C-alpha positions in Angstrom: -6.5 -31.7 2.1 -10.2 -31.1 0.6 -12.8 -30.1 2.6 -16.2 -28.5 2.1 -17.8 -25.6 3.5 -21.4 -25.7 2.7 -21.8 -27.2 -1.1 -18.3 -25.5 -2.2 -15.3 -27.9 -2.0 -12.4 -26.2 -1.0 -9.1 -27.3 -1.9 -6.6 -25.9 0.9 -2.4 -26.6 -0.4 -1.1 -28.0 3.1 -1.9 -30.8 5.3 -2.7 -29.1 8.7 -4.8 -26.2 8.6 -5.6 -23.6 11.6 -9.0 -23.1 13.0 -9.2 -19.7 12.2 -8.0 -20.1 8.6 -11.3 -22.0 8.1 -13.8 -20.4 10.4 -12.1 -17.3 8.4 -13.1 -19.7 5.1 -16.9 -20.0 6.5 -17.1 -15.9 6.4 -15.5 -15.0 4.2 -18.4 -17.6 1.5 -20.9 -16.2 3.2 -19.8 -12.1 2.1 -19.2 -13.8 -1.3 -22.8 -15.7 -1.4 -23.7 -12.1 0.1 -22.6 -10.1 -2.6 -20.8 -6.8 -1.3 -17.9 -5.6 1.4 -16.7 -7.0 4.3 -14.4 -6.3 7.0 -12.2 -9.4 8.3 -9.0 -9.2 11.2 -7.1 -12.1 11.3 -4.2 -12.6 13.5 -1.0 -12.3 11.8 1.0 -15.3 10.9 -1.7 -17.4 10.6 -1.7 -17.9 7.2 -4.7 -15.2 5.4 -3.2 -15.4 1.7 -3.2 -18.8 1.6 -6.6 -18.9 3.3 -8.0 -16.3 1.0 -6.5 -17.8 -2.4 -8.1 -21.4 -1.4 -11.0 -20.1 -0.5 -12.3 -17.5 -3.2 -10.5 -20.1 -5.9 -12.9 -22.5 -5.4 -15.6 -20.3 -5.3 -14.6 -19.2 -9.1 -14.2 -23.1 -9.9 -17.6 -23.8 -8.8 -19.3 -20.9 -10.0 -18.4 -20.0 -13.2 -20.3 -16.6 -13.1 -18.1 -15.1 -10.5 -15.1 -12.8 -12.2 -11.9 -12.4 -11.8 -10.0 -12.4 -8.0 -8.0 -8.9 -7.8 -5.8 -9.0 -5.6 -4.7 -5.9 -3.8 -1.5 -5.7 -1.7 1.2 -2.7 -0.6 4.9 -3.5 -1.9 6.7 -5.8 -4.7 7.5 -8.1 -1.6 4.1 -8.5 -1.0 2.6 -8.9 -4.2 5.7 -12.2 -4.5 4.8 -13.8 -1.6 1.1 -13.9 -2.7 2.0 -15.1 -5.8 4.1 -18.2 -4.2 1.2 -18.7 -2.7 -1.0 -19.1 -5.7 1.5 -21.1 -6.9 1.1 -23.7 -4.3 -2.9 -23.6 -4.0 -2.5 -24.2 -7.8 -0.4 -26.8 -7.7 -2.2 -28.8 -5.5 -5.3 -28.4 -7.8 -3.6 -29.8 -10.9 -1.9 -32.6 -8.5 -5.7 -33.6 -7.1 -6.7 -33.9 -10.7 -8.9 -30.8 -10.7 -7.3 -27.8 -12.1 -9.6 -24.5 -12.2 -11.9 -25.6 -15.1 -12.1 -21.7 -16.4 -12.3 -21.7 -19.9 -9.8 -24.9 -20.4 -7.0 -22.3 -19.2 -6.3 -20.7 -16.4 -4.1 -17.8 -15.1 -2.4 -15.8 -12.5 -0.1 -12.8 -13.0 0.8 -9.9 -11.0 1.9 -6.8 -12.4 3.9 -3.8 -11.2 5.2 -0.6 -12.6 7.4 -0.2 -16.0 10.4 0.1 -13.4 10.0 -3.3 -12.2 9.0 -5.4 -15.5 11.3 -3.2 -18.1 13.7 -5.9 -20.1 15.1 -3.4 -22.0 18.8 -3.1 -21.6 19.2 0.9 -21.4 15.7 1.4 -20.3 15.3 -1.1 -17.8 18.5 0.7 -16.0 16.7 3.5 -15.0 16.8 4.2 -11.1 13.6 6.8 -11.3 10.4 5.7 -12.2 9.5 8.7 -14.2 12.4 8.3 -16.7 11.5 4.5 -17.1 7.8 6.0 -18.0 9.2 8.4 -20.2 11.6 6.2 -22.0 9.4 3.8 -22.7 6.9 6.0 -24.1 9.9 7.8 -26.1 10.6 4.1 -27.8 6.6 2.7 -27.8 4.4 5.8 -28.7 2.3 5.7 -32.4 3.7 8.5 -33.4 7.4 7.8 -32.6 6.5 4.4 -34.0 4.7 6.0 -37.2 8.4 8.2 -37.8 10.2 4.8 -37.6 8.5 4.0 -40.7 9.3 6.8 -42.9 13.0 6.8 -41.0 15.0 4.1 -40.1 17.4 6.1 -37.7 14.4 6.3 -35.2 15.2 4.4 -32.2 12.1 1.7 -31.5 12.2 -1.5 -28.4 12.3 -4.4 -30.5 10.9 -6.4 -27.4 7.1 -4.1 -27.5 7.8 -4.4 -31.3 8.1 -8.0 -31.1 4.9 -8.5 -28.8 2.9 -6.4 -31.2 3.7 -8.7 -33.8 3.0 -12.0 -32.2 2.5 -11.3 -28.6 -1.5 -10.3 -28.6 -2.1 -13.5 -29.7 -0.2 -15.2 -26.4 -2.0 -17.7 -24.9 -0.6 -18.3 -21.2 -1.3 -20.6 -18.6 -0.3 -21.5 -14.9 0.9 -18.5 -12.2 3.5 -15.9 -13.3 5.0 -13.5 -10.6 6.7 -10.9 -11.7 10.0 -11.9 -12.1 8.3 -15.0 -14.0 7.5 -12.7 -16.8 10.1 -11.0 -17.0 12.1 -14.1 -18.0 9.5 -15.2 -20.4 9.5 -12.0 -21.8 13.4 -12.3 -22.8 13.4 -15.8 -23.7 10.3 -14.8 -26.6 12.0 -11.4 -26.7 8.2 -9.6 -25.7 7.9 -6.9 -23.8 7.2 -8.2 -20.5 5.2 -5.0 -19.1 3.1 -4.2 -21.9 1.8 -8.6 -22.1 0.8 -8.0 -18.6 -0.9 -5.2 -19.1 -3.1 -7.1 -22.3 -2.7 -10.5 -20.3 -4.5 -8.9 -16.8 -8.0 -8.5 -18.7 -8.1 -12.3 -19.3 -6.6 -13.6 -16.2 -8.5 -15.4 -13.6 -6.2 -14.0 -10.7 -4.3 -10.4 -11.0 -2.3 -9.4 -8.4 -1.3 -5.6 -7.6 -1.0 -2.6 -5.7 -3.4 -0.8 -4.3 -3.2 2.4 -6.5 -4.2 0.0 -9.6 -7.5 0.1 -9.0 -7.7 3.6 -6.0 -6.0 5.9 -7.9 -7.9 7.2 -10.3 -4.4 8.7 -12.4 -3.5 4.8 -12.8 -6.8 2.8 -12.3 -8.7 4.1 -15.0 -5.9 3.5 -17.3 -5.4 -0.2 -15.9 -8.7 -1.8 -13.8 -11.0 0.3 -15.9 -12.0 -2.6 -17.6 -12.3 -5.3 -15.1 -16.1 -6.6 -15.1 -18.3 -6.5 -11.8 -18.2 -9.4 -11.1 -14.9 -9.1 -9.9 -13.9 -10.1 -6.1 -11.5 -7.4 -5.3 -9.0 -8.2 -2.0 -7.9 -5.4 -0.1 -5.3 -7.2 2.1 -2.8 -5.3 5.1 -5.5 -2.6 4.6 -5.0 -1.4 8.6 -4.1 1.7 6.2 -6.7 2.1 3.4 -7.8 5.3 4.4 -4.9 7.1 4.1 -3.7 5.3 0.7 -7.7 6.8 -0.5 -6.2 10.3 0.9 -3.0 10.5 -0.8 -4.5 9.5 -3.9 -6.4 12.6 -4.1 -4.3 14.8 -2.6 -1.7 17.3 -4.4 1.3 18.8 -3.0 2.9 22.4 -5.0 6.2 24.1 -3.8 7.7 27.1 -5.2 10.3 24.9 -6.6 7.3 23.2 -8.5 6.2 26.4 -9.6 9.2 27.9 -11.3 10.0 24.7 -12.6 6.1 24.5 -13.9 6.9 28.0 -15.9 9.9 26.3 -17.4 7.2 24.0 -19.0 5.8 26.5 -20.1 8.1 28.1 -21.8 9.3 25.5 -23.5 5.5 24.5 -24.5 5.4 28.1 -25.7 8.4 28.1 -28.2 7.8 24.3 -29.1 3.8 25.5 -30.2 5.3 28.3 -32.4 7.4 26.4 -34.0 5.0 23.4 -34.8 3.0 26.8 -36.1 5.0 27.3 -38.1 6.1 24.0 -39.9 3.1 21.8 -39.2 0.3 24.1 -38.1 -2.2 21.1 -39.8 -1.0 18.9 -36.4 -2.2 21.9 -34.3 -5.2 22.3 -36.3 -6.4 18.6 -36.4 -6.2 18.8 -32.5 -8.4 21.6 -32.2 -11.4 20.3 -34.3 -10.9 17.1 -32.1 -11.8 19.3 -28.7 -14.0 21.0 -30.6 -15.9 17.8 -31.6 -14.9 16.1 -28.1 -12.6 14.0 -28.8 -9.5 15.0 -26.6 -8.2 11.4 -26.0 -9.0 10.0 -29.5 -5.8 9.0 -30.8 -4.7 7.9 -27.6 -6.3 4.6 -27.6 -3.3 2.5 -28.1 -2.3 1.2 -24.6 1.4 2.8 -24.9 0.0 6.5 -25.6 -1.1 7.6 -22.3 0.9 7.1 -19.1 -1.4 8.9 -17.1 -5.3 9.6 -16.9 -6.6 12.1 -15.2 -6.6 13.1 -11.7 -10.7 13.1 -10.6 -12.7 9.8 -10.3 -14.2 8.1 -13.1 -17.9 9.1 -11.7 -16.9 12.9 -11.9 -15.0 13.4 -15.3 -16.8 15.8 -17.2 -18.3 13.9 -20.2 -18.6 17.6 -22.5 -16.5 19.3 -25.2 -13.0 21.3 -23.4 -14.4 25.0 -22.8 -13.5 26.9 -25.9 -11.1 29.2 -24.7 -8.7 26.2 -24.3 -8.8 24.5 -26.9 -6.1 26.1 -29.3 -3.2 25.5 -27.9 -1.4 28.7 -27.4 -4.5 29.7 -25.6 -4.1 26.7 -23.5 -0.7 27.2 -23.1 -1.7 31.0 -21.8 -3.8 29.9 -19.5 -1.6 27.6 -17.5 0.9 30.4 -17.1 -2.0 32.8 -15.5 -2.5 30.1 -13.1 0.8 29.2 -12.2 1.7 32.9 -11.7 -1.4 33.5 -9.4 -0.8 30.5 -6.9 3.3 32.1 -7.2 1.2 35.1 -5.5 -0.9 33.2 -2.9 2.9 31.0 -2.2 4.5 34.3 -1.4 1.7 34.8 2.0 3.4 35.3 5.1 0.9 33.8 7.2 -0.6 30.3 7.2 -4.0 30.0 5.1 -6.5 27.2 4.8 -9.8 27.6 2.7 -12.1 25.7 0.9 -12.1 24.8 -2.3 -14.9 27.3 -3.3 -12.8 30.2 -1.6 -10.0 29.4 -3.6 -11.7 29.5 -7.1 -13.8 32.9 -5.8 -10.6 34.5 -5.3 -8.9 33.1 -8.7 -11.8 34.4 -10.4 -11.5 38.1 -8.7 -7.6 37.8 -10.0 -7.6 36.1 -12.7 -11.0 35.7 -14.6 -10.6 31.7 -14.8 -13.7 29.9 -14.0 -13.8 26.9 -12.1 -15.5 24.8 -15.5 -12.3 25.6 -17.3 -10.5 24.8 -14.6 -11.9 21.5 -14.5 -10.2 20.1 -17.9 -7.0 21.5 -17.2 -5.3 18.1 -16.4 -7.0 16.2 -19.9 -5.9 19.4 -21.7 -2.5 19.3 -20.9 -2.5 15.2 -21.8 -3.3 16.2 -25.2 -1.5 18.8 -25.8 1.6 16.9 -24.7 0.2 14.3 -27.3 -0.6 16.1 -30.1 3.1 17.9 -29.8 4.3 14.3 -29.7 6.6 15.3 -27.4 9.8 13.2 -26.2 11.2 13.3 -22.3 7.6 14.1 -20.8 9.1 13.8 -17.6 10.5 17.1 -18.0 7.0 18.0 -17.8 5.8 16.8 -14.8 5.7 20.2 -12.8 3.2 21.2 -15.3 1.2 18.0 -14.9 1.3 18.6 -11.1 -0.6 22.1 -11.7 -2.8 20.7 -13.8 -3.9 18.1 -11.9 -4.6 20.4 -8.7 -6.6 22.9 -10.9 -8.6 19.9 -12.0 -9.0 18.1 -8.6 -10.2 21.9 -6.9 -12.2 22.5 -10.4 -14.0 19.4 -9.5 -14.7 19.0 -6.1 -16.2 21.6 -3.6 -16.6 19.1 -0.2 -14.0 16.8 1.4 -11.1 19.0 0.4 -9.2 21.8 1.9 -6.3 24.1 0.6 -3.7 25.2 3.1 -1.0 27.5 2.2 1.9 27.1 4.4 5.3 29.9 4.1 7.4 27.6 6.7 6.2 24.5 4.4 8.3 21.6 4.8 11.6 20.4 4.2 13.0 19.7 1.0 16.3 18.4 1.8 19.3 20.5 -0.4 16.5 22.7 -1.2 15.9 23.8 2.0 12.7 25.0 3.7 9.9 25.9 0.9 7.0 27.2 1.2 3.9 25.3 0.1 0.8 24.8 -0.9 -1.6 21.9 0.1 -4.8 20.7 -1.5 -5.6 17.7 0.7 -8.1 15.2 0.8 -10.5 14.9 3.8 -13.0 12.0 2.9 -11.4 8.3 2.3 -15.0 7.5 1.5 -14.6 9.6 -1.7 -11.9 7.3 -3.2 -13.4 3.8 -2.3 -17.1 5.2 -3.7 -16.5 4.4 -7.3 -14.7 0.6 -6.0 -17.7 -0.1 -4.0 -19.7 0.7 -6.3 -18.4 -1.1 -9.6 -17.0 -4.4 -8.2 -20.0 -7.0 -6.7 -17.5 -8.5 -3.8 -14.9 -6.5 -1.7 -13.3 -8.0 1.0 -11.1 -5.7 3.5 -8.3 -7.1 5.5 -5.6 -7.3 7.9 -3.7 -8.3 10.7 -4.5 -5.3 13.2 -7.8 -3.8 11.6 -9.0 -2.8 14.8 -11.5 -1.4 15.4 -14.2 -2.7 12.7 -16.3 -0.7 12.5 -14.4 2.8 12.6 -13.2 1.4 9.1 -16.7 1.6 7.9 -17.8 4.5 9.4 -14.6 6.9 7.5 -15.2 4.7 4.5 -18.7 5.1 4.5 -20.2 1.8 3.6 -22.2 -0.7 5.3 -20.9 -4.3 5.2 -22.5 -7.4 4.7 -20.1 -8.8 7.3 -17.5 -8.0 9.9 -15.9 -10.4 12.2 -12.4 -10.3 13.8 -10.8 -13.8 14.8 -8.9 -15.1 17.8 -5.6 -16.9 17.6 -6.2 -20.8 19.0 -2.9 -21.8 20.7 -2.2 -24.5 23.0 0.6 -22.0 24.7 0.5 -18.5 24.8 3.4 -18.3 22.4 2.9 -14.0 22.3 3.1 -11.9 25.8 1.5 -8.4 25.8 3.1 -6.6 28.4 2.4 -2.8 29.6 5.0 -0.6 31.5 3.6 2.9 33.5 6.7 3.0 35.2 10.4 2.4 35.9 11.9 0.8 38.8 12.0 4.2 40.7 8.1 4.0 40.3 8.4 7.3 37.7 5.9 7.2 35.6 6.7 6.0 32.0 5.2 8.1 29.1 6.3 10.1 25.6 3.6 13.2 26.5 5.6 16.0 25.3 5.0 18.0 28.6 7.2 15.2 29.9 9.2 13.1 27.2 12.6 15.0 27.9 12.1 14.5 31.2 15.8 13.0 32.5 14.1 10.1 34.6 11.5 9.6 32.3 14.4 9.0 29.8 16.8 7.2 32.3 13.8 4.8 33.0 13.5 4.0 29.1 16.7 3.7 28.9 17.1 0.9 31.8 14.1 -0.4 30.0 16.3 -1.2 26.8 19.5 -2.5 28.9 17.5 -4.8 30.9 15.7 -6.4 28.5 18.7 -6.6 26.0 20.5 -8.6 28.5 17.1 -10.6 29.1 16.2 -10.8 26.0 18.0 -13.3 23.5 18.8 -12.9 19.5 16.8 -9.7 18.2 14.7 -7.0 19.8 13.4 -4.3 17.6 12.4 -0.9 19.6 10.1 1.6 18.3 10.0 5.0 18.8 6.8 7.9 17.7 9.1 10.0 15.6 12.0 10.3 13.9 12.6 13.8 16.0 12.0 11.9 19.3 14.2 8.7 18.6 16.9 11.0 17.5 16.3 12.8 20.7 16.5 9.6 23.3 19.8 8.0 21.3 21.0 11.2 21.9 20.4 11.6 25.2 21.2 7.6 26.2 24.3 8.3 24.7 25.1 11.3 26.8 23.9 8.9 30.2 26.4 6.0 28.9 23.0 3.7 28.4 24.2 2.7 24.5 27.7 1.5 25.9 25.7 -0.3 27.9 23.3 -1.7 25.4 26.2 -2.0 23.7 27.7 -5.1 26.0 24.7 -7.1 25.5 23.9 -6.6 21.3 24.8 -4.6 18.5 22.6 -1.5 17.9 21.6 -0.2 14.0 19.2 2.6 13.4 16.5 3.1 10.7 16.9 6.1 8.7 14.4 8.2 6.3 17.0 7.2 3.6 16.1 4.4 2.5 19.2 2.3 1.3 20.6 3.5 4.4 17.6 1.4 6.5 18.2 -1.5 4.3 22.2 -1.5 5.4 21.2 -1.3 9.0 18.9 -4.4 8.2 20.7 -6.5 6.4 23.8 -5.9 8.9 21.0 -6.6 12.3 19.9 -10.2 10.9 23.7 -11.0 9.9 23.8 -10.3 14.0 21.1 -12.3 15.0 22.6 -15.3 12.7 25.7 -15.5 14.4 24.8 -15.0 18.1 25.9 -11.6 18.5 22.2 -10.2 18.8 21.4 -6.9 18.1 19.2 -4.0 18.4 17.0 -1.7 16.0 15.9 1.5 16.3 13.0 2.4 14.3 9.9 4.6 13.7 6.2 3.6 13.7 4.7 4.6 10.4 8.2 4.0 8.9 9.4 1.3 6.3 10.4 -1.6 9.4 7.2 -0.8 11.1 4.8 -1.6 8.0 6.5 -4.1 5.3 9.8 -5.9 7.5 8.4 -9.3 8.9 11.2 -10.4 12.2 10.3 -13.9 12.9 11.5 -16.2 15.2 15.2 -15.2 16.5 15.1 -11.6 14.2 12.5 -10.8 17.0 12.0 -12.3 20.8 10.6 -8.7 21.7 9.4 -5.6 20.6 9.9 -2.7 22.3 6.8 0.4 21.9 8.5 3.8 23.4 5.3 5.4 23.8 2.1 5.9 22.1 2.3 6.7 18.8 0.0 9.4 18.3 -0.2 11.7 14.8 1.4 15.3 15.0 -1.9 17.0 16.7 -0.1 20.6 15.6 -1.1 19.5 11.7 -2.9 21.8 10.1 -4.3 18.7 7.8 -4.6 16.5 10.3 -6.7 19.3 12.1 -8.9 20.0 9.8 -9.3 16.3 8.5 -10.7 15.9 12.1 -13.1 18.5 12.1 -14.6 17.2 8.7 -14.9 13.5 10.5 -16.5 14.9 13.8 -18.6 16.9 11.7 -19.5 14.6 8.6 -19.3 10.9 10.2 -20.0 11.9 14.0 -16.5 10.6 14.3 -14.5 12.7 17.8 -11.4 13.7 17.6 -10.2 11.6 20.8 -11.6 8.7 19.3 -10.0 8.9 15.4 -6.1 10.2 16.8 -6.3 6.7 19.8 -7.8 4.9 16.9 -4.6 5.9 14.3 -2.4 5.5 17.6 -3.2 2.0 18.4 -3.6 0.8 15.1 -0.2 2.1 14.2 1.0 0.4 17.5 -0.4 -3.4 16.9 1.4 -3.0 13.4 4.8 -2.3 15.6 4.0 -5.1 17.9 2.4 -7.6 15.5 6.1 -7.4 14.0 7.3 -10.1 16.3 4.9 -12.8 15.4 4.9 -14.3 12.1 3.2 -18.3 13.1 2.0 -20.2 15.6 5.6 -22.0 16.7 6.9 -18.3 16.6 7.2 -16.4 20.4 7.8 -12.9 21.0 7.6 -10.5 23.5 5.1 -7.0 23.3 6.1 -4.4 25.7 3.7 -1.3 25.9 6.0 0.8 27.5 4.0 4.1 28.4 1.4 4.2 31.3 -1.7 5.5 29.2 -1.6 1.7 27.4 -3.1 0.5 30.7 -6.4 2.7 29.7 -9.4 0.7 28.7 -10.0 3.0 25.7 -6.3 2.2 24.1 -7.2 -1.5 24.8 -10.0 -2.0 23.8 -8.9 -0.7 20.0 -6.0 -3.4 20.0 -7.2 -6.4 17.7 -8.6 -9.5 20.0 -6.0 -11.7 19.0 -3.5 -9.6 20.8 -5.3 -8.1 23.7 -6.8 -11.8 24.7 -3.5 -12.6 25.8 -3.0 -9.6 27.8 -3.0 -10.8 31.8 -4.3 -8.8 34.2 -1.2 -9.4 36.3 1.0 -7.6 33.7 -1.1 -4.3 32.7 0.6 -2.2 35.5 4.1 -2.8 36.1 7.5 -1.8 36.9 10.4 -2.3 34.7 11.7 -4.8 37.2 8.6 -6.9 37.7 8.4 -6.9 33.5 11.8 -8.1 33.8 11.2 -11.2 36.2 7.7 -11.8 33.3 10.1 -11.4 30.3 12.3 -14.5 31.7 9.3 -16.3 33.2 8.0 -16.1 29.1 11.3 -16.7 27.9 11.8 -20.1 29.5 8.6 -21.4 29.0 9.0 -20.9 25.3 12.4 -22.8 25.3 10.7 -25.8 26.4 10.2 -28.6 23.7 7.0 -27.6 21.8 5.5 -30.9 19.5 3.6 -30.2 16.2 1.6 -33.4 18.1 0.6 -31.0 20.9 -1.5 -28.1 19.0 -3.2 -31.1 17.3 -6.7 -30.8 17.7 -6.6 -27.8 18.7 -4.6 -25.0 17.5 -3.7 -27.3 14.7 -6.5 -29.5 12.5 -6.1 -32.0 10.4 -8.6 -34.0 7.8 -9.5 -35.7 10.4 -10.0 -33.2 12.8 -12.6 -31.4 10.2 -14.3 -35.6 9.0 -15.0 -35.4 13.4 -16.4 -31.9 13.3 -18.4 -32.8 9.9 -16.9 -30.4 8.1 -15.5 -32.4 5.4 -16.4 -36.3 4.0 -15.2 -38.8 5.4 -12.3 -39.5 3.3 -9.0 -38.0 2.9 -6.5 -36.9 0.1 -3.2 -37.1 -0.3 -1.6 -33.4 0.8 0.6 -31.9 -1.5 4.2 -31.9 0.7 5.2 -28.2 1.4 8.9 -29.3 0.3 7.8 -30.0 -3.5 5.4 -27.1 -3.6 7.3 -25.4 -5.7 8.9 -28.4 -8.0 4.7 -29.4 -8.3 3.7 -26.1 -9.5 6.6 -26.0 -12.5 5.2 -29.3 -13.6 1.9 -27.4 -13.6 3.1 -24.4 -15.6 5.0 -27.0 -18.8 2.2 -25.8 -21.2 3.3 -22.6 -21.4 3.2 -21.2 -24.7 
């Protein structure tokens, strides 16, 4: 359908539109007109992605001065979903005779890592991302290609060579998913990854991961050239503050330092050999460093796998200090720094200190200054390039140490250093002492993005309360809005269970979580719901440890056997392969009618990226409130920082984080207005107003007073009544005019001109998209 929002004609590729989609577009257009950042929450399963794409591409088409759309999401599967919706939008415009009139061509493509895009028979089969990056560099680096001109025995990548010969002149048009680019690369014998890297600068819509624009180690290589008039969308952005913090944090173990020492020994030997055989190579590098040209010669897209770990505004724009310009001097410098870190990790007690305190101790012990340390990462990258080393992934440990040096030499505020002799468990290596350099201020990583781009949209289905994000990311939005879900029947039923049938309180509070009465009541709830709810049930626990404890106790009580009488049981584990297998079998059990229960963990893989639509999730049970571990020293430091700098109280942030996690978990159950499911909050603390008010409005609006303080048997009655109502026939006609609008509804509300266009049938969306892309080169 086609309709107007003020003077903007919007092309929407479906016959029907939800009211919240329309109102979302209205608010979004106002944000784009005003320029700046906005925070918008839209109910899960109501077509947020296609809403964004339809409005913004229409905006691009009508206002030629608007730049590219940079659509950021989390995973490869989500990237593919966005591109599929974009294909529908483009195909509909094409069908209507209104393809986006941008320079006569229009391009949308997705970008992922080399590992996901490489088609080289050997390199593309590698499982590890760092190995793929390194092997790719071994075949494509400038100096490797120069060697190949002198020695035909040197192996090159034919795909990249062909791309260099003819691929840079390619003109692409249409929508290209990651798999489309791979197939196109095979067909043309061009490298898909470098083709995508080259074409994103000319694309009108680019879809990739958050890290490509937030993490300075990646963004400086990929998105640095994007212009200010670009529109940046952060979708599924409920955890964007954590992404920002992770991008600027470094963890170092004793194992890392030992491997770093081996790297230093190898570099020492290599530098001596090069000085003997080809001293001009190192002398040329030295002259460049004297002239302040550390990265000169690394301009080729293949030569740099990573950039500096600091944000662009904080990169030092001056020559490398004289005491680390010579290769042998820099290697000894890194050796002294690494040995000092080893002495710090020998501490028998936990140490928490600011960057300034650490730097003072470092200077007293080694005479290393912060100014010199700031250049550690760039100087190492320059040396690795100058030595023309292969298999650079083996120098990852030393790169981590250099990144730490650059970060701690650059930032004095918003960070903390924690040295823990107990550390964390590293599998076969056991528990290792750990040095954590933790970013506490998420706004540091967001600030360059906010200042660089004209319009930024931060959106998700579970991003309440909105004002918390503006506070911890430190920006003033041009708009904030939470959109409710319009329904003709209540397809979600949030239930808060505060006690068992024996009236013993239900809670995962630490001091009573292992109480037999509490555990038994949780088990009785599981058994009763497994008998009442058809098909799939997803259960979320607050942590892996808590889940293991509860399942073990349930097994001893015979509760698992009772649940098995109704459904099969599957468990999420930290291992990705095991979890994928469990999910596959869980879906099979739901498909064949046996039914299944999936035990999962809040903040795990299942809670973030997996949808349980229709019969795969008729109920979600949240056992306890998923608070962060308040004994974490990193968390304590962050809470103190937020309190002192952004006036965010500790309890306020902890509750905010727990409830956004809870909302993300229960939100898995509903993926559309024809879907339905129970949202069961099993903890008495959920009944407090300070918890409920932090839930998204599209969930809290369906919380009825009579469902807020239930026992297990009362909840069972509510569940049966709800499920019975949901099994009644429900047609599209019942939704029309209220929760589902046609073009006539828009005309009646004066939201569209009094004409109707032929909508693109959903079934033919893909075929029409293929027709639209037939003019590919």
